C-alpha positions in Angstrom: 10.9 57.5 26.4 7.3 56.3 26.6 5.8 59.8 26.7 8.1 61.0 23.9 7.0 58.1 21.6 3.3 58.8 22.3 3.5 62.5 21.8 6.2 62.9 19.1 6.5 59.6 17.4 4.4 60.4 14.4 6.2 63.7 13.6 9.5 62.0 14.2 8.6 59.2 11.8 8.1 61.8 9.0 11.3 63.6 9.9 13.3 60.3 10.0 11.9 59.2 6.6 12.7 62.4 4.8 16.2 62.8 6.3 17.1 59.2 5.9 15.8 59.2 2.3 18.1 62.1 1.5 21.0 60.5 3.3 20.8 57.3 1.3 20.2 59.0 -2.0 23.5 60.7 -1.5 25.2 57.5 -0.3 24.0 55.7 -3.5 25.9 58.2 -5.5 29.1 57.8 -3.5 29.3 54.1 -2.8 26.9 52.2 -5.1 26.7 48.5 -4.9 25.5 48.1 -8.5 25.6 50.1 -11.6 22.2 50.3 -13.3 22.2 49.0 -16.8 20.0 51.9 -18.2 18.7 55.4 -17.2 16.5 55.2 -14.1 14.1 58.1 -14.7 11.1 56.0 -15.6 11.7 53.8 -12.5 11.9 56.7 -10.2 8.7 58.3 -11.6 6.8 55.1 -11.3 8.1 54.3 -7.8 7.3 57.8 -6.7 3.8 57.5 -8.2 3.1 54.3 -6.3 4.4 55.8 -3.1 2.0 58.8 -3.5 -0.9 56.5 -4.3 -0.3 54.5 -1.1 0.0 57.7 1.0 -3.2 59.0 -0.5 -5.0 55.8 0.5 -3.8 55.7 4.1 -6.5 58.1 5.5 -9.1 55.7 4.1 -7.8 52.8 6.1 -10.1 52.8 9.3 -7.6 51.2 11.7 -3.9 50.8 12.2 -1.7 48.7 14.5 -1.2 51.7 16.7 -4.9 52.5 17.1 -5.7 48.8 17.6 -3.1 48.6 20.4 -4.6 51.7 22.1 -8.0 50.1 22.0 -6.7 46.8 23.5 -4.8 48.8 26.2 -7.8 50.9 27.2 -10.0 47.8 27.4 -7.5 45.7 29.2 -7.6 43.2 26.3 -4.7 41.0 25.2 -2.0 38.9 26.9 0.4 41.7 27.9 -2.3 44.0 29.1 -3.9 41.2 31.2 -0.6 40.2 32.8 1.1 43.7 32.8 1.9 43.6 36.5 3.6 40.2 36.2 5.9 41.0 33.2 9.0 43.1 33.8 8.9 46.2 31.6 12.2 45.4 29.9 11.0 41.9 29.0 7.7 43.3 27.8 9.5 45.7 25.5 11.8 43.0 24.0 8.9 40.6 23.5 6.8 43.3 21.8 9.6 44.1 19.4 10.1 40.4 18.6 6.4 39.8 18.1 6.0 42.9 15.9 9.0 41.7 13.9 7.3 38.3 13.5 4.2 40.1 12.2 6.3 41.7 9.5 8.1 38.4 8.8 4.9 36.3 8.7 2.9 38.8 6.6 5.7 39.0 4.1 6.0 35.2 4.0 2.2 34.9 3.3 2.5 37.6 0.6 4.8 35.2 -1.2 2.9 32.0 -0.6 -0.8 33.0 -0.9 -1.7 33.5 -4.6 -4.1 36.4 -3.9 -1.6 38.3 -1.7 1.2 37.6 -4.1 -0.7 39.3 -6.9 -0.4 42.6 -5.0 3.0 42.1 -3.5 4.6 41.2 -6.8 4.3 44.9 -7.8 7.2 45.5 -5.3 9.2 42.7 -6.8 8.7 43.6 -10.4 11.2 46.4 -10.0 14.2 45.4 -12.1 16.7 47.4 -10.0 16.8 48.1 -6.3 17.5 51.4 -4.7 16.1 53.7 -2.1 13.1 54.6 -4.4 12.0 50.9 -4.2 11.4 51.1 -0.4 7.8 52.1 -0.6 7.0 50.9 -4.1 3.9 48.9 -3.2 0.5 48.4 -4.7 -1.8 50.8 -2.7 -4.1 47.8 -1.7 -1.2 45.8 -0.2 -1.2 47.6 3.1 -4.9 47.1 3.9 -4.6 43.4 3.1 -1.5 43.2 5.4 -3.5 44.9 8.2 -6.0 42.1 8.1 -3.2 39.6 8.9 -1.4 41.6 11.5 -4.2 43.2 13.5 -5.4 40.1 15.3 -1.8 39.5 16.6 -1.5 43.0 17.9 -4.8 42.8 19.7 -4.5 39.2 21.1 -1.1 39.9 22.5 -2.0 43.5 23.6 1.2 45.0 22.2 2.2 48.3 23.8 1.4 51.4 21.6 4.6 53.2 22.4 6.8 50.2 21.6 5.0 49.7 18.3 5.7 53.4 17.5 9.3 52.8 18.4 9.4 49.8 16.1 7.9 51.9 13.2 10.8 54.4 13.7 13.3 51.5 13.4 11.4 50.2 10.4 11.6 53.5 8.6 15.4 53.7 9.0 16.2 50.0 8.4 14.0 49.5 5.3 15.3 52.6 3.6 18.8 51.3 4.4 18.1 47.7 3.3 16.6 48.9 -0.1 19.4 51.3 -0.8 22.0 50.6 -3.5 25.0 51.1 -1.3 28.1 49.0 -0.7 29.1 48.1 2.8 32.6 46.9 3.9 32.5 43.1 3.7 33.6 42.7 7.3 30.9 45.1 8.6 28.2 43.4 6.5 29.3 39.9 7.6 28.3 40.7 11.2 25.7 43.4 10.8 23.4 41.1 8.7 22.8 39.0 11.8 21.5 42.0 13.7 19.5 44.1 11.2 18.6 43.6 7.5 21.4 44.9 5.4 21.3 46.0 1.7 23.2 42.8 0.6 20.8 40.6 2.6 17.7 42.2 1.1 19.3 42.2 -2.4 19.1 38.4 -2.3 15.4 38.7 -1.7 14.9 40.7 -4.8 16.7 38.2 -7.1 14.7 37.0 -10.0 15.7 33.4 -9.1 12.7 31.9 -7.3 14.7 30.2 -4.5 16.4 33.4 -3.7 13.3 35.5 -3.9 11.7 33.2 -1.4 14.2 34.0 1.4 15.1 36.8 3.8 11.5 37.9 4.6 12.4 40.0 7.6 12.1 43.8 7.6 14.2 45.0 10.5 15.6 42.1 12.5 16.6 38.9 10.7 16.1 36.7 13.7 12.9 35.0 12.4 14.6 34.1 9.1 17.4 32.6 11.0 15.0 30.6 13.2 12.8 29.4 10.4 15.6 28.6 8.0 14.8 31.2 5.4 18.0 33.2 6.0 20.1 33.2 2.8 23.4 34.9 2.0 24.7 32.8 -0.9 23.5 33.5 -4.4 24.0 31.8 -7.8 25.3 35.0 -9.4 27.4 37.8 -7.9 25.4 40.5 -6.2 26.8 43.1 -8.4 25.4 41.5 -11.6 22.6 39.2 -10.5 19.2 39.7 -12.3 16.6 41.5 -10.2 12.9 41.6 -10.6 10.7 38.7 -11.7 11.3 36.2 -14.5 7.7 36.5 -15.7 7.9 40.2 -16.6 11.1 41.5 -18.0 9.9 44.3 -20.3 8.8 47.9 -19.9 5.5 46.9 -18.1 7.6 46.5 -14.9 7.9 50.3 -14.8 4.5 51.5 -16.1 2.5 53.1 -13.3 -1.0 52.3 -14.7 -0.1 48.8 -15.7 1.3 48.0 -12.3 -1.9 49.3 -10.7 -4.1 46.8 -12.6 -1.5 44.0 -12.7 -3.0 42.2 -9.7 -6.1 41.5 -11.8 -4.2 40.2 -14.8 -3.2 36.5 -15.4 0.6 36.6 -14.9 1.9 33.1 -14.2 4.7 32.7 -11.7 7.3 30.1 -12.8 7.7 27.1 -10.6 10.9 26.9 -8.4 13.9 25.5 -10.1 14.8 22.0 -9.0 18.4 20.9 -8.3 18.1 18.4 -11.2 17.1 21.1 -13.7 20.0 23.3 -12.6 22.5 20.5 -13.3 20.9 19.7 -16.7 19.6 16.3 -15.6 16.2 15.1 -16.7 13.3 15.8 -14.3 
């Protein structure tokens, strides 16, 4: 398993992405969760353009989680590398997966709470629908910023390169799944959402209602949302009809490629969270 991940993981990631993408594009036609209110061609073009822009930028990023973990391993740096003989392999794998999942959770949480990071991350949330094309709809500069947050954790813990590659494979499949516009059987979703992030669970995160947007930050395993109290399954409106995107931009700008690229540098004000009193109509 270890050797296979190290030698074939990168190629397998590309194969999994393309095959899973095609799979969920087909599933969205057969069992859609929501019916888009308007033709989606402009959305798909913009989402595809942002995806290509991000891919084009990747070679310019000088370091990755995987390369950092190789460096830590070769230099015996990091908690797991220092105590490798004292930690059972199975425990080391489980802890690595959990810590890597926490990096995703924590980075995502900070992207919502730190104003500078939110300016870039909101490009993802400005999408007024959610389908498999939304999976990699990110501003090209978001990934380098996220690296700055996650790299110290990877190095300080000395996370295993092959387990990180395995996590990336899981991430490819689960994030395509969670962003896809597909309907799961209620019974299946009720239990599966406590194991991996499901489409219904992630749909809540893309609600335009601030309290719902600020929930369900996990990418693969929802465990950190459950532990930190940000796990949310109930919504104000039914999932089939709830408003997606952000309240501050509800027009065609949300699907203009060039506007989205410059939007982090524009003064777009985010509404304050709604209070319980304002929802009930009482005076603040």
